C-alpha positions, 0 to 999 in steps of 0.5 A, a space after each residue: 793286279 792293280 796297280 792305279 788308284 783309278 783301278 780301285 775306282 773302277 772295282 768299286 763301281 763295278 761292285 756297285 753297280 752289280 749291287 744295284 742290278 741284283 738288289 743287294 745291300 753289299 752295294 752300300 759300303 761299296 758305294 760309301 767306299 768309292 765316294 771316299 777313295 774318289 776323295 783320297 785320290 782328288 787329295 793326291 792329285 792336288 799334292 794333300 798329302 806328305 808323300 802322295 806316291 806312298 799314300 796311293 800305294 797304301 790305298 791300293 793295298 788296303 783296298 785290295 784286301 777288301 777287293 779280295 775278300 768280296 771276290 773271295 765271299 762270292 766264289 766261295 773261297 775263305 775269306 777273312 772271319 770280319 768279312 765273312 761276318 760283314 757279308 753274311 748279313 747282307 742276307 739278314 733284314 738290316 738297316 743301310 746304316 748296320 750294312 754300313 757299320 759291318 764294312 767300316 768295322 771289317 776294313 778299318 778294324 782290321 784290314 787298315 793296320 795291316 795294309 799299313 804296316 805292309 805299306 812301310 814296314 821298315 819304317 812304319 813312323 815315316 807314315 804317321 802324318 799321312 795315315 792320320 791325314 785320312 781322318 781329314 777325309 772321313 771328317 769332310 764326308 760325315 755331314 754328306 753321308 748323313 744327308 744320304 741317309 736322312 733321304 733313306 730314312 726322313 726322321 734322321 734329319 729331325 734327329 740331325 737338327 735336334 742334335 746339332 753338332 754332337 752327331 758329328 763330333 761322335 762321329 768324328 771321334 768314333 772314326 778316330 778312334 778305330 784309326 788310332 786302334 788301327 795305327 797300334 795294330 801297324 806298330 805292333 806288326 812292324 815290330 813283330 816276328 812272323 810267327 807272332 805277326 799271323 797270331 796277332 792278325 787271327 786274334 784281331 780278326 775274331 775279335 772284329 767279327 764278333 763285333 760285327 755280330 754284335 752290329 747285325 744282332 744287338 743283344 737288347 730288345 729296345 735296340 732291336 725294336 728301334 732298328 725294326 721301326 727304322 727298317 719299315 721307314 726306310 725310303 725305296 728298295 736296295 738299289 734306290 738307296 745303294 743310288 743315293 749313297 753312291 751318286 756323287 752329287 746330292 742335287 741331282 740324285 
């Protein structure tokens, strides 16, 4: 049982290291998630949240859902449909960004609302300020993550310069939208009966899994061709890309 955010980071680091050794694309999301968690931990240490002790509790509950799903998948046990759709795509030839989106979709769109409801089931509104404070953490990592993805796919840097702040703003909007939906889910779960709550989670799980399948297998031929071109031009093998996403300093990578 995980008791501290440092233990979360250690477990995420173990997944990253194992993925590097096994050339597993599952390490892409784990590497990104580790950097996000390190940023949240540092924020807690600097007293940046309204209730830092509660924020650590939320982080642990939230991360445990991913870690439990990861272990279940690798041991052949049942995982949520959302994570099953995300993890099963590791055997497909997807680009790095698709793998990141699959992890983010399952974790934010399904797990976050559940974790928040479990953290503060009686007084969910007291969590609202800190819940939305995480948006600032995610926003602060957007440019850094783009820089890492540019090292993997060089033409991304050209597109980034041409678009200016537009793509960053779209990323911030998308993250904020997903988290707003998760916050709505939190309130709904806290107000629901036990039986209704399980039904809500089940229906949400199926919807998130369906969207994951769209991420992994876009319907439009033009999109699939673009993704194929990106995959051909991506730099290095899986291990190299995981290390680019994982390193704490781009200067040293």
